[in-house]
C-alpha positions as CSV (number, residue, x, y, z in Angstrom):
1,M,0.0,0.0,0.0
2,K,2.8,2.4,0.9
3,K,4.5,1.7,-2.6
4,I,1.3,2.5,-4.4
5,L,0.8,5.7,-2.4
6,S,4.4,6.9,-2.8
7,T,4.2,6.0,-6.6
8,L,1.0,8.1,-6.8
9,V,2.6,11.1,-5.0
10,G,5.7,10.8,-7.2
11,L,3.5,10.9,-10.4
12,I,1.5,13.8,-9.2
13,L,4.7,15.8,-8.4
14,S,6.2,15.0,-11.7
15,V,3.2,16.1,-13.6
16,T,3.1,19.3,-11.5
17,L,6.8,20.0,-12.3
18,M,6.3,19.4,-15.9
19,Q,3.3,21.8,-16.0
20,S,5.3,24.5,-14.2
21,A,8.2,24.3,-16.8
22,Q,5.7,25.0,-19.6
23,A,5.2,28.4,-21.3
24,K,2.6,31.0,-20.4
25,T,0.2,32.4,-22.9
26,I,-0.6,36.0,-22.5
27,Q,-3.3,38.1,-24.2
28,V,-2.2,41.5,-25.5
29,S,-3.8,44.0,-27.8
30,A,-2.2,45.6,-30.9
31,L,-1.6,49.3,-30.7
32,E,-1.3,49.5,-34.5
33,D,-2.4,47.5,-37.5
34,F,0.0,44.9,-38.7
35,N,0.1,41.7,-40.8
36,T,1.5,38.6,-39.2
37,A,3.0,37.4,-42.5
38,N,4.9,40.6,-42.9
39,P,5.2,42.2,-39.4
40,P,6.9,45.5,-38.7
41,Q,10.4,45.6,-37.1
42,V,9.0,47.2,-34.0
43,L,5.6,46.3,-32.6
44,H,3.7,48.1,-29.8
45,V,1.2,46.2,-27.7
46,Q,-0.9,46.7,-24.5
47,M,-0.9,44.1,-21.8
48,N,-4.4,42.7,-21.2
49,A,-3.4,41.0,-17.9
50,N,-0.7,41.2,-15.2
51,T,2.2,39.2,-16.4
52,R,5.3,38.3,-14.4
53,L,8.2,37.6,-16.8
54,D,10.6,36.8,-13.9
55,Y,11.3,37.8,-10.3
56,D,12.4,41.2,-11.3
57,L,9.9,42.2,-14.0
58,M,6.1,42.5,-13.8
59,L,4.2,44.0,-16.7
60,F,0.8,45.1,-15.3
61,Q,-2.5,45.2,-17.2
62,G,-2.6,48.4,-19.2
63,Y,1.2,48.7,-19.6
64,Q,2.2,49.6,-23.2
65,V,5.2,47.4,-24.4
66,A,7.4,48.0,-27.4
67,G,9.3,45.1,-28.8
68,Q,11.5,44.0,-31.7
69,V,9.9,41.6,-34.1
70,V,11.7,38.6,-35.7
71,P,9.8,36.8,-38.5
72,Q,9.7,33.0,-38.0
73,N,7.9,30.2,-39.9
74,G,4.9,32.3,-41.1
75,G,4.7,34.0,-37.6
76,F,7.0,36.0,-35.5
77,V,8.9,36.2,-32.2
78,F,8.3,39.3,-30.1
79,V,11.2,40.5,-27.9
80,P,10.1,43.3,-25.4
81,V,12.7,46.1,-25.3
82,S,10.8,48.8,-23.3
83,Y,7.4,49.5,-21.6
84,V,5.5,52.5,-20.5
85,N,4.2,52.4,-16.8
86,F,1.2,54.1,-15.3
87,Q,3.3,57.2,-14.5
88,E,4.0,57.4,-18.3
89,E,7.7,56.6,-17.8
90,Q,9.3,54.7,-20.5
91,L,11.5,52.0,-19.0
92,P,13.9,49.5,-20.7
93,V,13.5,45.7,-20.4
94,Q,17.0,44.5,-19.3
95,K,16.7,40.9,-20.3
96,Q,15.6,39.2,-23.4
97,Y,12.2,37.5,-23.2
98,Q,11.3,35.9,-26.5
99,A,7.5,35.5,-26.9
100,V,6.1,33.6,-29.9
101,Y,3.0,34.8,-31.7
102,K,0.1,32.4,-31.3
103,G,-2.9,32.8,-33.6
104,R,-4.1,33.0,-37.1
105,T,-2.1,34.5,-39.9
106,G,-3.3,37.7,-41.6
107,L,-4.1,41.2,-40.6
108,I,-4.3,42.2,-36.9
109,R,-6.2,45.5,-36.4
110,R,-5.5,48.1,-33.8
111,N,-7.0,47.2,-30.4
112,Q,-7.5,43.6,-31.5
113,P,-6.4,41.1,-28.9
114,F,-4.0,38.3,-29.8
115,F,-1.7,35.9,-27.9
116,L,2.0,35.8,-27.1
117,V,3.6,32.7,-25.6
118,F,6.3,33.6,-23.1
119,P,8.7,30.9,-21.7
120,E,8.2,30.2,-18.0
121,N,11.1,32.1,-16.3
122,G,10.2,31.6,-12.7
123,P,7.3,31.3,-10.2
124,D,4.4,33.6,-10.3
125,T,4.2,33.6,-6.5
126,F,6.7,34.6,-3.9
127,Q,7.4,33.3,-0.5
128,Y,7.3,36.0,2.2
129,Y,8.9,35.8,5.6
130,V,6.4,35.8,8.4
131,P,8.0,36.4,11.8
132,S,7.2,33.9,14.5
133,Y,6.3,34.7,18.2
134,S,10.0,34.1,19.2
135,D,11.2,36.5,16.6
136,I,9.0,39.3,17.9
137,N,9.6,38.7,21.7
138,G,13.0,37.0,21.4
């Protein structure tokens, strides 16, 4: 019985780890018209959801992101280079996060949503230190 239980726990853990290593699909909206078969060199999008790219970078819903576009197999790869935050400051993106376009080929109109697939670069949650009773009264 213990072998079956430990095998089941191991299987669940392995499936969980495999899912956490997968990519995350993020919905964005185009800020200008473009054709997926012949995209511009620079593309501007607006984030439609909060997106954590890694521990250091969170792109919030509403942020406008500029990125370089690399054509690839009838689609393209989007590499964010800067973003505009809510204080209207343009900030650079220090690392390269390559997102693959996911969707139909053809014309994407301004404000039309589409999907970018970012690689999973880290956890979306953080562990915070919660002091114990002995830490406070120690």
